[in-house]
PDB file of N, CA, C and O in Angstrom, chain B, residues numbered from 101:
ATOM      1  N   UNK B 101      -1.220  99.127  48.958  1.00  0.00           N
ATOM      2  CA  UNK B 101      -2.827  98.809  48.305  1.00  0.00           C
ATOM      3  C   UNK B 101      -2.640  97.698  47.286  1.00  0.00           C
ATOM      4  O   UNK B 101      -1.579  97.675  46.662  1.00  0.00           O
ATOM      5  N   UNK B 102      -3.590  96.751  47.048  1.00  0.00           N
ATOM      6  CA  UNK B 102      -3.529  95.509  46.300  1.00  0.00           C
ATOM      7  C   UNK B 102      -4.216  96.288  45.185  1.00  0.00           C
ATOM      8  O   UNK B 102      -4.927  97.283  45.327  1.00  0.00           O
ATOM      9  N   UNK B 103      -3.840  95.585  43.898  1.00  0.00           N
ATOM     10  CA  UNK B 103      -4.062  96.176  42.513  1.00  0.00           C
ATOM     11  C   UNK B 103      -5.406  94.788  42.354  1.00  0.00           C
ATOM     12  O   UNK B 103      -5.340  93.718  42.960  1.00  0.00           O
ATOM     13  N   UNK B 104      -6.608  95.218  41.333  1.00  0.00           N
ATOM     14  CA  UNK B 104      -7.942  94.613  41.183  1.00  0.00           C
ATOM     15  C   UNK B 104      -7.295  93.933  40.273  1.00  0.00           C
ATOM     16  O   UNK B 104      -6.561  94.327  39.368  1.00  0.00           O
ATOM     17  N   UNK B 105      -7.691  92.659  40.645  1.00  0.00           N
ATOM     18  CA  UNK B 105      -7.633  90.883  39.853  1.00  0.00           C
ATOM     19  C   UNK B 105      -7.992  91.796  38.406  1.00  0.00           C
ATOM     20  O   UNK B 105      -8.835  92.687  38.308  1.00  0.00           O
ATOM     21  N   UNK B 106      -7.287  91.394  37.580  1.00  0.00           N
ATOM     22  CA  UNK B 106      -7.475  91.501  36.186  1.00  0.00           C
ATOM     23  C   UNK B 106      -8.522  90.848  35.559  1.00  0.00           C
ATOM     24  O   UNK B 106      -9.089  91.586  34.753  1.00  0.00           O
ATOM     25  N   UNK B 107      -9.028  89.631  35.641  1.00  0.00           N
ATOM     26  CA  UNK B 107     -10.149  88.968  35.238  1.00  0.00           C
ATOM     27  C   UNK B 107     -11.154  88.854  36.141  1.00  0.00           C
ATOM     28  O   UNK B 107     -11.943  87.909  36.141  1.00  0.00           O
ATOM     29  N   UNK B 108     -11.182  89.918  37.049  1.00  0.00           N
ATOM     30  CA  UNK B 108     -12.625  90.441  38.222  1.00  0.00           C
ATOM     31  C   UNK B 108     -14.078  89.913  37.308  1.00  0.00           C
ATOM     32  O   UNK B 108     -14.911  89.011  37.396  1.00  0.00           O
ATOM     33  N   UNK B 109     -13.769  91.164  36.342  1.00  0.00           N
ATOM     34  CA  UNK B 109     -14.819  91.397  35.327  1.00  0.00           C
ATOM     35  C   UNK B 109     -15.492  90.158  34.947  1.00  0.00           C
ATOM     36  O   UNK B 109     -16.660  89.912  35.248  1.00  0.00           O
ATOM     37  N   UNK B 110     -14.601  89.254  34.166  1.00  0.00           N
ATOM     38  CA  UNK B 110     -14.837  87.795  33.755  1.00  0.00           C
ATOM     39  C   UNK B 110     -15.764  86.965  34.343  1.00  0.00           C
ATOM     40  O   UNK B 110     -16.726  86.345  33.889  1.00  0.00           O
ATOM     41  N   UNK B 111     -15.010  87.137  36.078  1.00  0.00           N
ATOM     42  CA  UNK B 111     -15.468  86.382  37.002  1.00  0.00           C
ATOM     43  C   UNK B 111     -17.175  86.630  37.248  1.00  0.00           C
ATOM     44  O   UNK B 111     -18.106  85.825  37.224  1.00  0.00           O
ATOM     45  N   UNK B 112     -17.152  87.580  37.404  1.00  0.00           N
ATOM     46  CA  UNK B 112     -18.572  88.320  37.895  1.00  0.00           C
ATOM     47  C   UNK B 112     -19.483  88.068  36.836  1.00  0.00           C
ATOM     48  O   UNK B 112     -20.593  87.585  37.059  1.00  0.00           O
ATOM     49  N   UNK B 113     -18.985  88.438  35.403  1.00  0.00           N
ATOM     50  CA  UNK B 113     -20.143  87.705  34.340  1.00  0.00           C
ATOM     51  C   UNK B 113     -20.384  86.289  34.351  1.00  0.00           C
ATOM     52  O   UNK B 113     -21.458  85.925  33.871  1.00  0.00           O
ATOM     53  N   UNK B 114     -19.635  85.454  34.781  1.00  0.00           N
ATOM     54  CA  UNK B 114     -19.820  84.228  34.999  1.00  0.00           C
ATOM     55  C   UNK B 114     -20.818  83.868  36.130  1.00  0.00           C
ATOM     56  O   UNK B 114     -21.672  83.007  35.922  1.00  0.00           O
ATOM     57  N   UNK B 115     -20.765  84.252  36.848  1.00  0.00           N
ATOM     58  CA  UNK B 115     -21.566  84.258  38.369  1.00  0.00           C
ATOM     59  C   UNK B 115     -23.051  84.792  37.851  1.00  0.00           C
ATOM     60  O   UNK B 115     -23.963  83.965  37.856  1.00  0.00           O
ATOM     61  N   UNK B 116     -23.265  85.854  37.500  1.00  0.00           N
ATOM     62  CA  UNK B 116     -24.175  86.232  36.858  1.00  0.00           C
ATOM     63  C   UNK B 116     -25.070  85.241  35.692  1.00  0.00           C
ATOM     64  O   UNK B 116     -26.268  84.960  35.672  1.00  0.00           O
ATOM     65  N   UNK B 117     -24.071  84.895  34.854  1.00  0.00           N
ATOM     66  CA  UNK B 117     -24.760  84.148  34.110  1.00  0.00           C
ATOM     67  C   UNK B 117     -25.338  83.018  34.846  1.00  0.00           C
ATOM     68  O   UNK B 117     -26.565  82.944  34.785  1.00  0.00           O
ATOM     69  N   UNK B 118     -24.709  82.102  35.544  1.00  0.00           N
ATOM     70  CA  UNK B 118     -24.796  80.873  36.138  1.00  0.00           C
ATOM     71  C   UNK B 118     -26.185  80.930  37.275  1.00  0.00           C
ATOM     72  O   UNK B 118     -26.958  80.002  37.514  1.00  0.00           O
ATOM     73  N   UNK B 119     -26.204  82.179  37.802  1.00  0.00           N
ATOM     74  CA  UNK B 119     -27.485  82.477  38.490  1.00  0.00           C
ATOM     75  C   UNK B 119     -28.819  82.896  37.850  1.00  0.00           C
ATOM     76  O   UNK B 119     -29.893  82.769  38.438  1.00  0.00           O
ATOM     77  N   UNK B 120     -28.687  83.413  36.585  1.00  0.00           N
ATOM     78  CA  UNK B 120     -29.581  83.791  35.877  1.00  0.00           C
ATOM     79  C   UNK B 120     -29.912  82.579  34.815  1.00  0.00           C
ATOM     80  O   UNK B 120     -30.891  82.773  34.094  1.00  0.00           O
ATOM     81  N   UNK B 121     -29.227  81.411  34.658  1.00  0.00           N
ATOM     82  CA  UNK B 121     -29.694  80.181  34.213  1.00  0.00           C
ATOM     83  C   UNK B 121     -29.547  78.948  35.297  1.00  0.00           C
ATOM     84  O   UNK B 121     -29.158  77.867  34.855  1.00  0.00           O
ATOM     85  N   UNK B 122     -29.730  79.025  36.164  1.00  0.00           N
ATOM     86  CA  UNK B 122     -30.011  77.967  37.308  1.00  0.00           C
ATOM     87  C   UNK B 122     -28.603  77.320  37.149  1.00  0.00           C
ATOM     88  O   UNK B 122     -28.663  76.246  36.550  1.00  0.00           O
ATOM     89  N   UNK B 123     -27.677  77.598  37.433  1.00  0.00           N
ATOM     90  CA  UNK B 123     -26.314  77.054  37.252  1.00  0.00           C
ATOM     91  C   UNK B 123     -26.000  75.991  36.234  1.00  0.00           C
ATOM     92  O   UNK B 123     -25.319  74.997  36.485  1.00  0.00           O
ATOM     93  N   UNK B 124     -26.460  76.226  35.248  1.00  0.00           N
ATOM     94  CA  UNK B 124     -26.414  75.401  33.818  1.00  0.00           C
ATOM     95  C   UNK B 124     -25.058  76.154  33.223  1.00  0.00           C
ATOM     96  O   UNK B 124     -25.045  77.304  32.786  1.00  0.00           O
ATOM     97  N   UNK B 125     -23.886  75.229  33.304  1.00  0.00           N
ATOM     98  CA  UNK B 125     -22.617  75.886  32.830  1.00  0.00           C
ATOM     99  C   UNK B 125     -22.936  75.769  31.183  1.00  0.00           C
ATOM    100  O   UNK B 125     -22.644  76.705  30.439  1.00  0.00           O
ATOM    101  N   UNK B 126     -23.408  74.836  30.801  1.00  0.00           N
ATOM    102  CA  UNK B 126     -23.523  74.712  29.339  1.00  0.00           C
ATOM    103  C   UNK B 126     -24.419  76.009  28.884  1.00  0.00           C
ATOM    104  O   UNK B 126     -24.253  76.261  27.690  1.00  0.00           O
ATOM    105  N   UNK B 127     -25.239  76.802  29.488  1.00  0.00           N
ATOM    106  CA  UNK B 127     -25.936  77.975  29.006  1.00  0.00           C
ATOM    107  C   UNK B 127     -24.745  79.164  29.148  1.00  0.00           C
ATOM    108  O   UNK B 127     -24.939  80.314  28.755  1.00  0.00           O
ATOM    109  N   UNK B 128     -23.518  78.726  29.753  1.00  0.00           N
ATOM    110  CA  UNK B 128     -22.367  80.184  30.135  1.00  0.00           C
ATOM    111  C   UNK B 128     -21.262  79.955  29.375  1.00  0.00           C
ATOM    112  O   UNK B 128     -20.191  80.521  29.592  1.00  0.00           O
ATOM    113  N   UNK B 129     -21.467  79.045  28.365  1.00  0.00           N
ATOM    114  CA  UNK B 129     -19.900  78.726  27.653  1.00  0.00           C
ATOM    115  C   UNK B 129     -19.510  79.894  27.184  1.00  0.00           C
ATOM    116  O   UNK B 129     -18.294  80.042  27.307  1.00  0.00           O
ATOM    117  N   UNK B 130     -20.127  80.900  26.631  1.00  0.00           N
ATOM    118  CA  UNK B 130     -19.316  82.120  26.304  1.00  0.00           C
ATOM    119  C   UNK B 130     -18.467  83.110  27.306  1.00  0.00           C
ATOM    120  O   UNK B 130     -17.457  83.778  27.079  1.00  0.00           O
ATOM    121  N   UNK B 131     -19.179  82.970  28.385  1.00  0.00           N
ATOM    122  CA  UNK B 131     -18.586  83.611  29.470  1.00  0.00           C
ATOM    123  C   UNK B 131     -17.304  82.914  30.040  1.00  0.00           C
ATOM    124  O   UNK B 131     -16.223  83.392  30.383  1.00  0.00           O
ATOM    125  N   UNK B 132     -17.748  81.709  30.032  1.00  0.00           N
ATOM    126  CA  UNK B 132     -16.346  80.850  30.419  1.00  0.00           C
ATOM    127  C   UNK B 132     -15.574  81.120  29.599  1.00  0.00           C
ATOM    128  O   UNK B 132     -14.630  81.715  30.118  1.00  0.00           O
ATOM    129  N   UNK B 133     -15.430  80.969  28.289  1.00  0.00           N
ATOM    130  CA  UNK B 133     -14.730  81.319  27.336  1.00  0.00           C
ATOM    131  C   UNK B 133     -13.901  82.538  27.206  1.00  0.00           C
ATOM    132  O   UNK B 133     -12.765  82.447  26.742  1.00  0.00           O
ATOM    133  N   UNK B 134     -14.473  83.854  27.646  1.00  0.00           N
ATOM    134  CA  UNK B 134     -14.096  84.811  27.826  1.00  0.00           C
ATOM    135  C   UNK B 134     -13.188  84.862  29.087  1.00  0.00           C
ATOM    136  O   UNK B 134     -12.128  85.484  29.172  1.00  0.00           O
ATOM    137  N   UNK B 135     -13.760  84.125  30.029  1.00  0.00           N
ATOM    138  CA  UNK B 135     -12.717  83.942  31.507  1.00  0.00           C
ATOM    139  C   UNK B 135     -11.180  83.262  30.991  1.00  0.00           C
ATOM    140  O   UNK B 135     -10.081  83.674  31.361  1.00  0.00           O
ATOM    141  N   UNK B 136     -11.407  82.226  30.132  1.00  0.00           N
ATOM    142  CA  UNK B 136     -10.104  81.382  29.735  1.00  0.00           C
ATOM    143  C   UNK B 136      -9.476  82.378  29.004  1.00  0.00           C
ATOM    144  O   UNK B 136      -8.300  82.437  29.364  1.00  0.00           O
ATOM    145  N   UNK B 137      -9.725  83.166  28.162  1.00  0.00           N
ATOM    146  CA  UNK B 137      -9.199  83.975  27.153  1.00  0.00           C
ATOM    147  C   UNK B 137      -8.470  84.978  28.127  1.00  0.00           C
ATOM    148  O   UNK B 137      -7.259  85.086  27.935  1.00  0.00           O
ATOM    149  N   UNK B 138      -9.017  85.725  29.137  1.00  0.00           N
ATOM    150  CA  UNK B 138      -8.519  86.608  30.012  1.00  0.00           C
ATOM    151  C   UNK B 138      -7.695  85.790  30.851  1.00  0.00           C
ATOM    152  O   UNK B 138      -6.638  86.392  31.040  1.00  0.00           O
ATOM    153  N   UNK B 139      -7.711  84.712  31.424  1.00  0.00           N
ATOM    154  CA  UNK B 139      -6.386  84.293  32.157  1.00  0.00           C
ATOM    155  C   UNK B 139      -5.234  83.754  31.399  1.00  0.00           C
ATOM    156  O   UNK B 139      -4.145  83.624  31.959  1.00  0.00           O
ATOM    157  N   UNK B 140      -5.445  83.371  29.913  1.00  0.00           N
ATOM    158  CA  UNK B 140      -4.232  83.124  29.355  1.00  0.00           C
ATOM    159  C   UNK B 140      -3.237  84.542  29.123  1.00  0.00           C
ATOM    160  O   UNK B 140      -2.030  84.549  28.880  1.00  0.00           O
ATOM    161  N   UNK B 141      -4.004  85.527  29.257  1.00  0.00           N
ATOM    162  CA  UNK B 141      -3.259  86.912  28.820  1.00  0.00           C
ATOM    163  C   UNK B 141      -2.313  87.091  30.339  1.00  0.00           C
ATOM    164  O   UNK B 141      -1.385  87.887  30.199  1.00  0.00           O
ATOM    165  N   UNK B 142      -2.384  86.693  31.231  1.00  0.00           N
ATOM    166  CA  UNK B 142      -1.824  86.723  32.642  1.00  0.00           C
ATOM    167  C   UNK B 142      -0.890  85.838  32.783  1.00  0.00           C
ATOM    168  O   UNK B 142      -1.035  84.839  32.078  1.00  0.00           O
ATOM    169  N   UNK B 143       0.360  85.875  33.705  1.00  0.00           N
ATOM    170  CA  UNK B 143       1.166  85.189  34.283  1.00  0.00           C
ATOM    171  C   UNK B 143       0.317  84.030  35.251  1.00  0.00           C
ATOM    172  O   UNK B 143      -0.663  84.409  35.893  1.00  0.00           O
ATOM    173  N   UNK B 144       0.605  83.116  35.285  1.00  0.00           N
ATOM    174  CA  UNK B 144      -0.144  82.461  36.120  1.00  0.00           C
ATOM    175  C   UNK B 144       0.370  82.961  37.689  1.00  0.00           C
ATOM    176  O   UNK B 144       1.456  83.521  37.842  1.00  0.00           O
ATOM    177  N   UNK B 145      -0.666  82.646  38.949  1.00  0.00           N
ATOM    178  CA  UNK B 145      -0.648  83.223  39.863  1.00  0.00           C
ATOM    179  C   UNK B 145      -0.854  85.186  40.232  1.00  0.00           C
ATOM    180  O   UNK B 145      -0.838  85.776  41.313  1.00  0.00           O
ATOM    181  N   UNK B 146      -1.034  85.718  38.803  1.00  0.00           N
ATOM    182  CA  UNK B 146      -1.714  87.089  38.664  1.00  0.00           C
ATOM    183  C   UNK B 146      -2.660  87.273  39.126  1.00  0.00           C
ATOM    184  O   UNK B 146      -2.772  88.165  39.967  1.00  0.00           O
ATOM    185  N   UNK B 147      -3.919  86.336  38.671  1.00  0.00           N
ATOM    186  CA  UNK B 147      -5.325  86.613  39.102  1.00  0.00           C
ATOM    187  C   UNK B 147      -5.776  85.457  40.118  1.00  0.00           C
ATOM    188  O   UNK B 147      -5.628  84.257  39.888  1.00  0.00           O
ATOM    189  N   UNK B 148      -6.208  85.866  40.991  1.00  0.00           N
ATOM    190  CA  UNK B 148      -6.940  84.879  42.066  1.00  0.00           C
ATOM    191  C   UNK B 148      -8.009  84.167  41.392  1.00  0.00           C
ATOM    192  O   UNK B 148      -8.118  82.962  41.616  1.00  0.00           O
ATOM    193  N   UNK B 149      -9.005  84.879  40.408  1.00  0.00           N
ATOM    194  CA  UNK B 149     -10.023  84.368  40.018  1.00  0.00           C
ATOM    195  C   UNK B 149      -9.686  83.164  39.055  1.00  0.00           C
ATOM    196  O   UNK B 149     -10.412  82.203  38.800  1.00  0.00           O
ATOM    197  N   UNK B 150      -8.530  83.409  38.621  1.00  0.00           N
ATOM    198  CA  UNK B 150      -8.237  82.210  37.281  1.00  0.00           C
ATOM    199  C   UNK B 150      -7.505  80.927  38.169  1.00  0.00           C
ATOM    200  O   UNK B 150      -6.751  80.208  37.514  1.00  0.00           O
ATOM    201  N   UNK B 151      -7.642  80.690  39.241  1.00  0.00           N
ATOM    202  CA  UNK B 151      -6.845  79.708  39.950  1.00  0.00           C
ATOM    203  C   UNK B 151      -7.429  78.194  39.607  1.00  0.00           C
ATOM    204  O   UNK B 151      -6.714  77.192  39.571  1.00  0.00           O
ATOM    205  N   UNK B 152      -8.924  78.209  39.351  1.00  0.00           N
ATOM    206  CA  UNK B 152      -9.503  76.909  38.904  1.00  0.00           C
ATOM    207  C   UNK B 152      -9.483  76.839  37.731  1.00  0.00           C
ATOM    208  O   UNK B 152      -9.959  75.797  37.281  1.00  0.00           O
ATOM    209  N   UNK B 153      -8.968  77.824  36.754  1.00  0.00           N
ATOM    210  CA  UNK B 153      -8.988  77.792  35.032  1.00  0.00           C
ATOM    211  C   UNK B 153      -7.384  77.381  34.932  1.00  0.00           C
ATOM    212  O   UNK B 153      -7.029  76.825  33.893  1.00  0.00           O
ATOM    213  N   UNK B 154      -6.582  77.586  35.778  1.00  0.00           N
ATOM    214  CA  UNK B 154      -5.480  77.372  35.753  1.00  0.00           C
ATOM    215  C   UNK B 154      -4.894  75.673  35.892  1.00  0.00           C
ATOM    216  O   UNK B 154      -4.093  74.981  35.263  1.00  0.00           O
ATOM    217  N   UNK B 155      -5.895  75.456  37.224  1.00  0.00           N
ATOM    218  CA  UNK B 155      -5.981  74.091  37.045  1.00  0.00           C
ATOM    219  C   UNK B 155      -6.316  73.090  36.060  1.00  0.00           C
ATOM    220  O   UNK B 155      -5.597  72.205  35.596  1.00  0.00           O
ATOM    221  N   UNK B 156      -7.439  73.350  35.831  1.00  0.00           N
ATOM    222  CA  UNK B 156      -8.166  73.194  34.281  1.00  0.00           C
ATOM    223  C   UNK B 156      -7.001  72.686  33.345  1.00  0.00           C
ATOM    224  O   UNK B 156      -6.833  71.618  32.756  1.00  0.00           O
ATOM    225  N   UNK B 157      -6.374  73.664  33.413  1.00  0.00           N
ATOM    226  CA  UNK B 157      -5.533  73.927  32.021  1.00  0.00           C
ATOM    227  C   UNK B 157      -4.604  72.945  32.582  1.00  0.00           C
ATOM    228  O   UNK B 157      -4.515  72.084  31.706  1.00  0.00           O
ATOM    229  N   UNK B 158      -3.861  72.607  33.574  1.00  0.00           N
ATOM    230  CA  UNK B 158      -2.577  71.991  33.713  1.00  0.00           C
ATOM    231  C   UNK B 158      -3.403  70.485  33.496  1.00  0.00           C
ATOM    232  O   UNK B 158      -2.995  69.709  32.632  1.00  0.00           O
ATOM    233  N   UNK B 159      -4.304  70.225  34.142  1.00  0.00           N
ATOM    234  CA  UNK B 159      -4.843  69.131  33.988  1.00  0.00           C
ATOM    235  C   UNK B 159      -5.076  68.606  32.311  1.00  0.00           C
ATOM    236  O   UNK B 159      -4.708  67.588  31.725  1.00  0.00           O
ATOM    237  N   UNK B 160      -5.702  69.566  31.956  1.00  0.00           N
ATOM    238  CA  UNK B 160      -5.782  68.972  30.110  1.00  0.00           C
ATOM    239  C   UNK B 160      -4.491  69.018  29.599  1.00  0.00           C
ATOM    240  O   UNK B 160      -4.221  68.335  28.612  1.00  0.00           O
ATOM    241  N   UNK B 161      -3.462  69.885  30.247  1.00  0.00           N
ATOM    242  CA  UNK B 161      -2.009  69.165  29.618  1.00  0.00           C
ATOM    243  C   UNK B 161      -1.631  68.178  30.003  1.00  0.00           C
ATOM    244  O   UNK B 161      -0.826  67.525  29.339  1.00  0.00           O
ATOM    245  N   UNK B 162      -2.043  67.802  31.067  1.00  0.00           N
ATOM    246  CA  UNK B 162      -1.041  66.435  31.641  1.00  0.00           C
ATOM    247  C   UNK B 162      -2.097  65.080  31.008  1.00  0.00           C
ATOM    248  O   UNK B 162      -1.744  63.906  30.904  1.00  0.00           O
ATOM    249  N   UNK B 163      -3.279  65.583  30.692  1.00  0.00           N
ATOM    250  CA  UNK B 163      -4.169  64.377  30.193  1.00  0.00           C
ATOM    251  C   UNK B 163      -3.935  64.327  28.473  1.00  0.00           C
ATOM    252  O   UNK B 163      -4.615  63.460  27.924  1.00  0.00           O
ATOM    253  N   UNK B 164      -3.114  65.100  27.623  1.00  0.00           N
ATOM    254  CA  UNK B 164      -2.607  65.264  26.669  1.00  0.00           C
ATOM    255  C   UNK B 164      -1.426  64.649  26.207  1.00  0.00           C
ATOM    256  O   UNK B 164      -1.193  64.081  25.140  1.00  0.00           O
ATOM    257  N   UNK B 165      -0.594  64.898  27.375  1.00  0.00           N
ATOM    258  CA  UNK B 165       0.964  64.399  27.571  1.00  0.00           C
ATOM    259  C   UNK B 165       0.767  62.696  27.950  1.00  0.00           C
ATOM    260  O   UNK B 165       1.375  61.854  27.289  1.00  0.00           O
ATOM    261  N   UNK B 166      -0.187  62.295  29.127  1.00  0.00           N
ATOM    262  CA  UNK B 166      -0.486  61.258  29.558  1.00  0.00           C
ATOM    263  C   UNK B 166      -0.970  60.188  28.018  1.00  0.00           C
ATOM    264  O   UNK B 166      -0.376  59.205  27.574  1.00  0.00           O
ATOM    265  N   UNK B 167      -1.933  60.693  27.632  1.00  0.00           N
ATOM    266  CA  UNK B 167      -2.439  60.204  26.196  1.00  0.00           C
ATOM    267  C   UNK B 167      -1.372  59.521  24.949  1.00  0.00           C
ATOM    268  O   UNK B 167      -1.570  58.480  24.324  1.00  0.00           O
ATOM    269  N   UNK B 168      -0.404  60.304  24.847  1.00  0.00           N
ATOM    270  CA  UNK B 168       0.669  60.125  24.192  1.00  0.00           C
ATOM    271  C   UNK B 168       1.716  59.245  24.517  1.00  0.00           C
ATOM    272  O   UNK B 168       2.558  58.898  23.689  1.00  0.00           O
ATOM    273  N   UNK B 169       1.696  58.778  25.973  1.00  0.00           N
ATOM    274  CA  UNK B 169       2.676  57.696  26.749  1.00  0.00           C
ATOM    275  C   UNK B 169       3.740  58.504  27.137  1.00  0.00           C
ATOM    276  O   UNK B 169       4.926  58.181  27.209  1.00  0.00           O
ATOM    277  N   UNK B 170       3.170  59.697  27.410  1.00  0.00           N
ATOM    278  CA  UNK B 170       4.700  60.193  28.163  1.00  0.00           C
ATOM    279  C   UNK B 170       4.351  60.973  29.599  1.00  0.00           C
ATOM    280  O   UNK B 170       3.545  61.885  29.784  1.00  0.00           O
ATOM    281  N   UNK B 171       5.167  60.352  30.484  1.00  0.00           N
ATOM    282  CA  UNK B 171       4.990  61.093  31.853  1.00  0.00           C
ATOM    283  C   UNK B 171       4.779  62.280  32.126  1.00  0.00           C
ATOM    284  O   UNK B 171       5.538  63.082  31.582  1.00  0.00           O
ATOM    285  N   UNK B 172       3.805  62.776  32.954  1.00  0.00           N
ATOM    286  CA  UNK B 172       3.364  64.541  33.035  1.00  0.00           C
ATOM    287  C   UNK B 172       4.559  65.144  33.790  1.00  0.00           C
ATOM    288  O   UNK B 172       5.256  64.350  34.422  1.00  0.00           O
ATOM    289  N   UNK B 173       4.857  66.346  33.803  1.00  0.00           N
ATOM    290  CA  UNK B 173       6.034  66.680  34.504  1.00  0.00           C
ATOM    291  C   UNK B 173       5.479  66.807  36.021  1.00  0.00           C
ATOM    292  O   UNK B 173       4.277  66.839  36.288  1.00  0.00           O
ATOM    293  N   UNK B 174       6.455  66.869  36.916  1.00  0.00           N
ATOM    294  CA  UNK B 174       5.991  66.724  38.323  1.00  0.00           C
ATOM    295  C   UNK B 174       5.336  68.135  38.564  1.00  0.00           C
ATOM    296  O   UNK B 174       5.594  69.118  37.868  1.00  0.00           O
ATOM    297  N   UNK B 175       4.446  68.129  39.641  1.00  0.00           N
ATOM    298  CA  UNK B 175       3.869  69.485  40.107  1.00  0.00           C
ATOM    299  C   UNK B 175       4.146  70.306  41.642  1.00  0.00           C
ATOM    300  O   UNK B 175       3.610  71.391  41.867  1.00  0.00           O
TER     301      UNK B 175
END
């Protein structure tokens, strides 16, 4: 039996918010932030719901490293 995704509740809140606000992400920033916090609490790969947020975080880290003139780590 598989375990429930630890960030599923936050993912559902994002979907509800987006639907209620005609898919305008800017109106759902609080729900998105809660999802980011949840994803940060768990190891990568622990939450399927976090996969897009983990990719976002990797891209942000790579952009930060690249802006400092350092090559990003291989993926």
